[in-house]
One Martini backbone bead per residue (centre of mass of N, CA, C, O) as a GRO file, in nm:
protein
  108
    1UNK     BB    1   0.452   4.460   5.857
    2UNK     BB    2   0.199   4.381   5.675
    3UNK     BB    3  -0.090   4.218   5.674
    4UNK     BB    4  -0.055   4.068   5.411
    5UNK     BB    5   0.228   3.958   5.471
    6UNK     BB    6   0.156   3.813   5.731
    7UNK     BB    7  -0.058   3.623   5.599
    8UNK     BB    8   0.133   3.503   5.395
    9UNK     BB    9   0.325   3.374   5.599
   10UNK     BB   10   0.112   3.197   5.732
   11UNK     BB   11   0.024   3.048   5.473
   12UNK     BB   12   0.299   2.924   5.411
   13UNK     BB   13   0.318   2.754   5.664
   14UNK     BB   14   0.057   2.595   5.612
   15UNK     BB   15   0.138   2.490   5.334
   16UNK     BB   16   0.387   2.329   5.433
   17UNK     BB   17   0.235   2.148   5.628
   18UNK     BB   18   0.044   2.027   5.422
   19UNK     BB   19   0.259   1.916   5.233
   20UNK     BB   20   0.385   1.729   5.444
   21UNK     BB   21   0.087   1.586   5.464
   22UNK     BB   22  -0.031   1.575   5.166
   23UNK     BB   23  -0.178   1.849   5.128
   24UNK     BB   24  -0.427   2.105   5.027
   25UNK     BB   25  -0.549   2.441   4.984
   26UNK     BB   26  -0.665   2.364   4.695
   27UNK     BB   27  -0.998   2.279   4.694
   28UNK     BB   28  -1.047   2.495   4.472
   29UNK     BB   29  -1.037   2.706   4.214
   30UNK     BB   30  -1.051   2.957   4.380
   31UNK     BB   31  -0.825   2.892   4.579
   32UNK     BB   32  -0.607   2.865   4.363
   33UNK     BB   33  -0.634   3.154   4.256
   34UNK     BB   34  -0.566   3.297   4.525
   35UNK     BB   35  -0.285   3.164   4.553
   36UNK     BB   36  -0.173   3.263   4.275
   37UNK     BB   37  -0.214   3.581   4.366
   38UNK     BB   38  -0.027   3.631   4.604
   39UNK     BB   39   0.237   3.744   4.487
   40UNK     BB   40   0.103   3.991   4.356
   41UNK     BB   41  -0.013   4.104   4.616
   42UNK     BB   42   0.264   4.142   4.757
   43UNK     BB   43   0.381   4.336   4.551
   44UNK     BB   44   0.159   4.549   4.577
   45UNK     BB   45   0.194   4.594   4.880
   46UNK     BB   46   0.489   4.697   4.859
   47UNK     BB   47   0.433   4.929   4.662
   48UNK     BB   48   0.246   5.078   4.852
   49UNK     BB   49   0.442   5.112   5.085
   50UNK     BB   50   0.649   5.266   4.918
   51UNK     BB   51   0.462   5.499   4.835
   52UNK     BB   52   0.399   5.592   5.119
   53UNK     BB   53   0.692   5.654   5.194
   54UNK     BB   54   0.736   5.864   4.968
   55UNK     BB   55   0.507   6.055   5.050
   56UNK     BB   56   0.626   6.109   5.331
   57UNK     BB   57   0.886   6.243   5.221
   58UNK     BB   58   0.756   6.465   5.057
   59UNK     BB   59   0.596   6.592   5.288
   60UNK     BB   60   0.846   6.667   5.454
   61UNK     BB   61   0.984   6.840   5.245
   62UNK     BB   62   0.755   7.041   5.208
   63UNK     BB   63   0.744   7.137   5.502
   64UNK     BB   64   1.036   7.240   5.508
   65UNK     BB   65   1.014   7.440   5.274
   66UNK     BB   66   0.776   7.601   5.388
   67UNK     BB   67   0.923   7.690   5.639
   68UNK     BB   68   1.153   7.837   5.491
   69UNK     BB   69   0.972   8.034   5.341
   70UNK     BB   70   0.847   8.164   5.584
   71UNK     BB   71   1.114   8.270   5.701
   72UNK     BB   72   1.192   8.440   5.455
   73UNK     BB   73   0.941   8.623   5.455
   74UNK     BB   74   0.985   8.739   5.739
   75UNK     BB   75   1.258   8.863   5.681
   76UNK     BB   76   1.162   9.044   5.443
   77UNK     BB   77   0.960   9.203   5.609
   78UNK     BB   78   1.165   9.316   5.810
   79UNK     BB   79   1.333   9.461   5.597
   80UNK     BB   80   1.102   9.641   5.495
   81UNK     BB   81   1.050   9.783   5.761
   82UNK     BB   82   1.329   9.901   5.783
   83UNK     BB   83   1.320  10.063   5.519
   84UNK     BB   84   1.067  10.224   5.594
   85UNK     BB   85   1.185  10.359   5.844
   86UNK     BB   86   1.420  10.497   5.698
   87UNK     BB   87   1.254  10.655   5.495
   88UNK     BB   88   1.085  10.811   5.698
   89UNK     BB   89   1.323  10.950   5.838
   90UNK     BB   90   1.432  11.091   5.585
   91UNK     BB   91   1.176  11.247   5.514
   92UNK     BB   92   1.163  11.405   5.780
   93UNK     BB   93   1.440  11.544   5.746
   94UNK     BB   94   1.374  11.688   5.482
   95UNK     BB   95   1.120  11.836   5.584
   96UNK     BB   96   1.264  11.986   5.808
   97UNK     BB   97   1.475  12.133   5.627
   98UNK     BB   98   1.272  12.278   5.448
   99UNK     BB   99   1.121  12.427   5.679
  100UNK     BB  100   1.370  12.574   5.781
  101UNK     BB  101   1.435  12.727   5.521
  102UNK     BB  102   1.169  12.880   5.506
  103UNK     BB  103   1.185  13.025   5.776
  104UNK     BB  104   1.442  13.179   5.715
  105UNK     BB  105   1.333  13.327   5.464
  106UNK     BB  106   1.088  13.466   5.615
  107UNK     BB  107   1.283  13.617   5.841
  108UNK     BB  108   1.452  13.821   5.646
   0.00000   0.00000   0.00000
C-alpha cells in the first residue's frame, strides 16, 4: 500500500469516528476542498503505482531481450570465428598445393 493510500485509509477512519461523534474534519473551505480531492488523489496514486509496475515489467522484458540479443551476438561471433578459421585452413591448403605444384614443375 502506498503512503497516500495508507494516509487516506487513516483519514477515512478518523472521518468515520468524527462523523459518529457528529463532528467534521472540514473545518475550513480549504480543508473541505482537500478532502473532496482525496478520491481523485487516490486514483492518481493508484495509476502512478500501476504505471511504475508496468515500467518495471517493461524494464525486465527489455533486460531479458537485451541479454538474449547479447547471447545471440556472441554465438554469431563464435560462428564467424569458426568460419574464419576454416577459411584460413582452406586457403593455407590451397596455397600449399599451389606451391607444391610449382615446385614439381620447376624440378622437372
